TORSEBA-187831 format. One line per field, with one value per residue: residue number from 1; residue in three letters; chain; x, y, z of N, C-alpha, C in turn. Coordinates in nm, 3 decimals, always signed. Layout:
<sites>
resi = c(NUM, ...) $
resn = c(ALA, ...) $
chain = c(A, ...) $
n_u = c(X, ...) $
n_v = c(Y, ...) $
n_w = c(Z, ...) $
ca_u = c(X, ...) $
ca_v = c(Y, ...) $
ca_w = c(Z, ...) $
c_u = c(X, ...) $
c_v = c(Y, ...) $
c_w = c(Z, ...) $
</sites>
This chain:
<sites>
resi = c(1, 2, 3, 4, 5, 6, 7, 8, 9, 10, 11, 12, 13, 14, 15, 16, 17, 18, 19, 20, 21, 22, 23, 24, 25, 26, 27, 28, 29, 30, 31, 32, 33, 34, 35, 36, 37, 38, 39, 40, 41, 42, 43, 44, 45, 46, 47, 48, 49, 50, 51, 52, 53, 54, 55, 56, 57, 58, 59, 60, 61, 62, 63, 64, 65, 66, 67, 68, 69, 70, 71, 72, 73, 74, 75, 76, 77, 78, 79, 80, 81, 82, 83, 84, 85, 86, 87, 88, 89, 90, 91, 92, 93, 94, 95, 96, 97, 98, 99, 100, 101) $
resn = c(UNK, UNK, UNK, UNK, UNK, UNK, UNK, UNK, UNK, UNK, UNK, UNK, UNK, UNK, UNK, UNK, UNK, UNK, UNK, UNK, UNK, UNK, UNK, UNK, UNK, UNK, UNK, UNK, UNK, UNK, UNK, UNK, UNK, UNK, UNK, UNK, UNK, UNK, UNK, UNK, UNK, UNK, UNK, UNK, UNK, UNK, UNK, UNK, UNK, UNK, UNK, UNK, UNK, UNK, UNK, UNK, UNK, UNK, UNK, UNK, UNK, UNK, UNK, UNK, UNK, UNK, UNK, UNK, UNK, UNK, UNK, UNK, UNK, UNK, UNK, UNK, UNK, UNK, UNK, UNK, UNK, UNK, UNK, UNK, UNK, UNK, UNK, UNK, UNK, UNK, UNK, UNK, UNK, UNK, UNK, UNK, UNK, UNK, UNK, UNK, UNK) $
chain = c(A, A, A, A, A, A, A, A, A, A, A, A, A, A, A, A, A, A, A, A, A, A, A, A, A, A, A, A, A, A, A, A, A, A, A, A, A, A, A, A, A, A, A, A, A, A, A, A, A, A, A, A, A, A, A, A, A, A, A, A, A, A, A, A, A, A, A, A, A, A, A, A, A, A, A, A, A, A, A, A, A, A, A, A, A, A, A, A, A, A, A, A, A, A, A, A, A, A, A, A, A) $
n_u = c(-0.093, -0.107, -0.272, -0.180, -0.212, -0.157, -0.179, -0.286, -0.341, -0.493, -0.417, -0.632, -0.911, -0.780, -0.812, -0.899, -0.692, -0.487, -0.575, -0.553, -0.273, -0.192, -0.304, -0.158, +0.100, +0.069, +0.019, +0.255, +0.450, +0.369, +0.429, +0.709, +0.835, +0.725, +0.521, +0.221, -0.121, -0.291, -0.545, -0.727, -0.867, -1.110, -1.221, -1.553, -1.723, -1.755, -1.489, -1.281, -1.282, -1.076, -0.900, -0.689, -0.635, -0.411, -0.435, -0.279, -0.201, +0.011, +0.222, +0.380, +0.510, +0.776, +0.787, +0.657, +0.845, +1.054, +0.937, +0.930, +1.206, +1.276, +1.121, +1.227, +1.475, +1.410, +1.415, +1.180, +1.074, +1.184, +1.025, +0.764, +0.786, +0.807, +0.551, +0.385, +0.461, +0.359, +0.081, -0.011, -0.073, +0.191, +0.355, +0.130, +0.119, +0.086, +0.119, -0.097, -0.122, -0.264, -0.341, -0.462, -0.718) $
n_v = c(+1.548, +1.240, +0.935, +0.677, +0.338, +0.085, -0.248, -0.552, -0.901, -1.027, -1.297, -1.581, -1.515, -1.319, -1.054, -0.829, -0.804, -0.745, -0.497, -0.344, -0.345, -0.219, +0.035, +0.118, +0.114, +0.315, +0.544, +0.557, +0.582, +0.825, +0.994, +0.939, +0.953, +1.163, +1.129, +1.187, +1.188, +0.875, +0.648, +0.357, +0.092, -0.168, -0.460, -0.598, -0.804, -1.135, -1.329, -1.145, -1.028, -1.025, -0.837, -0.562, -0.219, +0.047, +0.380, +0.660, +1.000, +1.170, +1.436, +1.420, +1.175, +1.132, +1.193, +0.970, +0.771, +0.856, +0.807, +0.527, +0.469, +0.583, +0.434, +0.180, +0.208, +0.272, +0.220, +0.131, -0.066, -0.300, -0.367, -0.370, -0.530, -0.819, -0.849, -0.792, -1.006, -1.221, -1.173, -1.126, -1.261, -1.413, -1.260, -1.128, -0.854, -0.539, -0.234, +0.030, +0.306, +0.620, +0.900, +1.210, +1.386) $
n_w = c(-1.188, -1.009, -0.924, -0.721, -0.690, -0.469, -0.469, -0.327, -0.244, +0.038, +0.260, +0.287, +0.488, +0.633, +0.577, +0.733, +0.919, +0.742, +0.645, +0.879, +0.918, +0.681, +0.721, +0.945, +0.832, +0.631, +0.791, +0.940, +0.738, +0.636, +0.851, +0.900, +0.645, +0.513, +0.331, +0.140, +0.254, +0.268, +0.155, +0.246, +0.072, +0.024, -0.146, -0.159, -0.228, -0.348, -0.511, -0.507, -0.260, -0.083, -0.163, -0.109, -0.118, -0.123, -0.165, -0.296, -0.353, -0.577, -0.692, -0.923, -1.156, -1.106, -0.834, -0.728, -0.796, -0.632, -0.384, -0.387, -0.385, -0.137, +0.047, +0.017, +0.136, +0.389, +0.739, +0.862, +0.701, +0.787, +0.994, +0.882, +0.651, +0.717, +0.830, +0.611, +0.447, +0.589, +0.590, +0.328, +0.000, -0.160, -0.429, -0.521, -0.514, -0.676, -0.867, -0.970, -1.179, -1.221, -1.415, -1.313, -1.454) $
ca_u = c(-0.114, -0.130, -0.320, -0.105, -0.280, -0.077, -0.285, -0.241, -0.442, -0.469, -0.435, -0.770, -0.957, -0.692, -0.828, -0.906, -0.556, -0.413, -0.619, -0.494, -0.130, -0.178, -0.332, -0.042, +0.208, +0.043, +0.036, +0.397, +0.521, +0.332, +0.504, +0.854, +0.886, +0.661, +0.426, +0.087, -0.220, -0.340, -0.668, -0.727, -0.991, -1.120, -1.333, -1.645, -1.809, -1.698, -1.352, -1.185, -1.306, -0.951, -0.817, -0.667, -0.574, -0.369, -0.440, -0.205, -0.190, +0.142, +0.220, +0.445, +0.558, +0.906, +0.762, +0.629, +0.973, +1.127, +0.875, +0.978, +1.345, +1.283, +1.064, +1.320, +1.586, +1.349, +1.424, +1.048, +1.042, +1.224, +0.908, +0.646, +0.811, +0.763, +0.405, +0.327, +0.487, +0.269, -0.061, -0.048, -0.037, +0.318, +0.346, +0.003, +0.128, +0.109, +0.083, -0.170, -0.099, -0.365, -0.326, -0.583, -0.745) $
ca_v = c(+1.477, +1.098, +0.849, +0.552, +0.233, -0.030, -0.348, -0.687, -0.994, -1.079, -1.441, -1.614, -1.488, -1.225, -0.921, -0.724, -0.787, -0.676, -0.357, -0.279, -0.325, -0.117, +0.165, +0.150, +0.144, +0.445, +0.649, +0.565, +0.637, +0.968, +1.062, +0.923, +0.982, +1.282, +1.095, +1.242, +1.100, +0.763, +0.584, +0.212, +0.044, -0.313, -0.513, -0.648, -0.912, -1.235, -1.377, -1.037, -0.961, -1.017, -0.732, -0.442, -0.115, +0.172, +0.480, +0.779, +1.101, +1.232, +1.545, +1.379, +1.037, +1.135, +1.188, +0.829, +0.700, +0.894, +0.734, +0.388, +0.467, +0.612, +0.325, +0.066, +0.238, +0.308, +0.115, +0.080, -0.187, -0.417, -0.398, -0.398, -0.636, -0.950, -0.848, -0.805, -1.143, -1.311, -1.145, -1.112, -1.370, -1.385, -1.231, -1.064, -0.708, -0.466, -0.093, +0.090, +0.451, +0.691, +1.045, +1.283, +1.479) $
ca_w = c(-1.064, -1.028, -0.817, -0.719, -0.614, -0.431, -0.458, -0.290, -0.196, +0.173, +0.278, +0.319, +0.624, +0.703, +0.519, +0.835, +0.971, +0.636, +0.645, +0.997, +0.892, +0.577, +0.784, +1.028, +0.738, +0.569, +0.892, +0.976, +0.622, +0.632, +0.956, +0.887, +0.512, +0.458, +0.225, +0.151, +0.316, +0.187, +0.203, +0.227, +0.013, +0.012, -0.223, -0.057, -0.276, -0.439, -0.493, -0.485, -0.132, -0.006, -0.223, -0.029, -0.200, -0.060, -0.270, -0.258, -0.458, -0.591, -0.790, -1.047, -1.159, -1.039, -0.689, -0.698, -0.801, -0.511, -0.273, -0.393, -0.339, +0.007, +0.127, +0.012, +0.227, +0.518, +0.841, +0.894, +0.623, +0.866, +1.077, +0.802, +0.552, +0.765, +0.847, +0.477, +0.399, +0.661, +0.568, +0.187, -0.091, -0.227, -0.572, -0.559, -0.509, -0.800, -0.866, -1.081, -1.179, -1.297, -1.428, -1.281, -1.564) $
c_u = c(-0.149, -0.191, -0.243, -0.184, -0.183, -0.177, -0.225, -0.359, -0.403, -0.486, -0.581, -0.804, -0.876, -0.703, -0.826, -0.770, -0.470, -0.448, -0.554, -0.345, -0.109, -0.206, -0.214, +0.077, +0.190, +0.066, +0.182, +0.479, +0.491, +0.418, +0.655, +0.910, +0.824, +0.568, +0.295, -0.005, -0.263, -0.474, -0.661, -0.865, -0.990, -1.236, -1.428, -1.733, -1.727, -1.553, -1.251, -1.202, -1.183, -0.856, -0.811, -0.589, -0.535, -0.358, -0.376, -0.197, -0.049, +0.135, +0.274, +0.483, +0.694, +0.890, +0.732, +0.760, +1.057, +1.070, +0.923, +1.121, +1.352, +1.228, +1.156, +1.439, +1.539, +1.362, +1.288, +1.010, +1.088, +1.111, +0.792, +0.666, +0.766, +0.612, +0.336, +0.343, +0.392, +0.123, -0.104, +0.001, +0.090, +0.296, +0.219, +0.012, +0.154, +0.074, -0.002, -0.151, -0.200, -0.332, -0.461, -0.602, -0.829) $
c_v = c(+1.332, +1.035, +0.718, +0.453, +0.117, -0.139, -0.484, -0.769, -1.043, -1.231, -1.466, -1.589, -1.384, -1.082, -0.811, -0.698, -0.710, -0.529, -0.283, -0.250, -0.219, +0.023, +0.210, +0.189, +0.284, +0.559, +0.667, +0.623, +0.787, +1.046, +1.057, +0.972, +1.104, +1.253, +1.168, +1.141, +0.992, +0.720, +0.438, +0.171, -0.108, -0.347, -0.576, -0.763, -1.007, -1.267, -1.266, -0.969, -0.957, -0.912, -0.610, -0.343, +0.001, +0.274, +0.609, +0.873, +1.157, +1.337, +1.502, +1.232, +1.028, +1.128, +1.045, +0.749, +0.731, +0.822, +0.590, +0.377, +0.487, +0.497, +0.203, +0.085, +0.262, +0.194, +0.056, -0.044, -0.314, -0.461, -0.445, -0.513, -0.774, -0.959, -0.864, -0.948, -1.244, -1.295, -1.145, -1.230, -1.328, -1.365, -1.159, -0.912, -0.650, -0.320, -0.062, +0.240, +0.516, +0.840, +1.108, +1.388, +1.596) $
c_w = c(-1.097, -0.903, -0.830, -0.634, -0.595, -0.393, -0.423, -0.240, -0.057, +0.171, +0.318, +0.465, +0.700, +0.650, +0.625, +0.899, +0.870, +0.630, +0.762, +0.975, +0.785, +0.633, +0.869, +0.940, +0.679, +0.668, +0.928, +0.861, +0.608, +0.731, +0.930, +0.753, +0.446, +0.342, +0.247, +0.218, +0.216, +0.239, +0.165, +0.178, +0.014, -0.082, -0.121, -0.103, -0.363, -0.413, -0.466, -0.350, -0.043, -0.064, -0.132, -0.116, -0.109, -0.173, -0.219, -0.378, -0.458, -0.702, -0.925, -1.040, -1.090, -0.887, -0.645, -0.697, -0.678, -0.389, -0.271, -0.343, -0.187, +0.091, +0.126, +0.105, +0.370, +0.619, +0.881, +0.817, +0.695, +0.959, +0.989, +0.702, +0.599, +0.787, +0.713, +0.426, +0.463, +0.618, +0.422, +0.104, -0.166, -0.376, -0.615, -0.566, -0.648, -0.776, -0.988, -1.067, -1.271, -1.299, -1.397, -1.389, -1.518) $
</sites>
């Protein structure tokens, strides 16, 4: 089992808006794409307080790769892509993958 963290920096002063969009994205992807439940985390002190993390559990690394393929083809990205571009610092997005021991 793996924990996947999708991490991005919100634009200055827009963290709460970013959190709302990430929650909406996670709920919609869960419903439309059959993704597992996700949780949204934020940093709360210092320069990293604009960091937003969406954490999702997957059974295998292959399942994560399938999620990436499905989300890239998903029509919902036409809705969420522009919102992400507006709210998040360009180039700040990254993934972290952790094996659950």
